[in-house]
C-alpha positions in Angstrom: 71.6 84.2 100.2 67.9 84.3 100.8 66.0 81.4 102.3 63.3 80.2 100.0 61.3 77.3 101.6 63.6 74.3 101.7 66.3 75.9 99.6 68.4 79.1 99.4 68.8 81.4 96.5 71.9 83.5 95.7 70.1 86.7 94.8 73.0 88.4 93.1 73.9 85.3 91.1 70.2 84.2 90.4 71.2 80.8 91.7 68.8 78.5 93.5 70.4 75.7 95.5 69.4 72.1 95.5 67.9 70.7 98.6 71.2 68.8 99.3 73.3 71.9 99.0 70.8 73.8 101.2 71.2 71.1 103.8 75.0 71.4 103.6 74.8 75.2 103.9 72.6 74.9 107.0 75.2 72.6 108.5 77.9 75.1 107.7 75.9 77.8 109.4 75.3 75.7 112.5 78.7 74.0 112.9 81.0 76.3 110.8 82.8 77.8 113.8 83.4 74.4 115.5 83.8 72.2 112.4 86.0 69.2 112.6 87.9 69.3 109.3 89.8 66.5 107.5 92.8 67.6 105.6 92.8 66.5 102.1 95.9 64.9 100.5 95.3 67.0 97.4 97.5 70.0 97.1 95.4 71.8 94.4 93.8 75.1 95.1 90.5 76.2 93.7 91.5 79.8 93.3 89.1 82.6 92.4 86.9 84.6 94.7 84.6 82.8 97.1 82.2 84.4 99.5 80.7 83.3 102.8 77.1 82.0 102.5 76.3 83.4 105.9 77.7 86.9 105.9 78.8 87.5 102.3 82.4 88.3 103.3 85.3 87.1 101.2 86.6 83.6 102.1 90.3 82.8 102.5 91.3 79.5 100.9 93.2 77.2 103.4 94.4 73.6 103.1 91.2 72.0 104.5 88.6 74.7 104.1 87.7 78.2 103.1 87.8 80.4 106.2 85.7 83.5 106.8 87.5 86.1 108.8 84.3 88.0 109.5 82.2 85.3 111.1 84.9 82.7 111.9 83.3 79.8 110.0 85.0 77.2 107.9 83.4 76.2 104.6 84.5 72.7 103.7 86.3 72.5 100.3 83.9 69.7 99.1 81.0 72.2 99.2 82.8 74.2 96.5 82.5 71.2 94.2 78.7 71.2 94.6 78.7 75.0 93.9 80.8 74.7 90.8 79.4 71.6 89.2 75.7 71.9 89.9 74.9 75.6 90.7 75.8 78.1 87.9 75.7 81.8 88.8 74.6 84.6 86.5 77.8 86.7 86.1 78.6 89.4 83.4 75.3 88.6 81.6 76.0 84.9 81.2 75.6 81.7 83.3 78.9 80.6 84.7 
């Protein structure tokens, strides 16, 4: 991720964030290690490969969050919704 004014851009995926997602990612960076997480009643898993917005390491999916073993931050599961629904990435020569 590269900071671009008020937003971030995923350089590899050619994906600029919305201002709202940029705010959430800044909160993740600031509070990620000490985040107070609420456990969802939902038992579904997102699956797939997810990467830490701060250090680009692979995230481990847990019940309440995605955990980064490299920097120790917890990315809330609800942020994945914003990434999937509103922020397509350029992958394998197509927007996904």
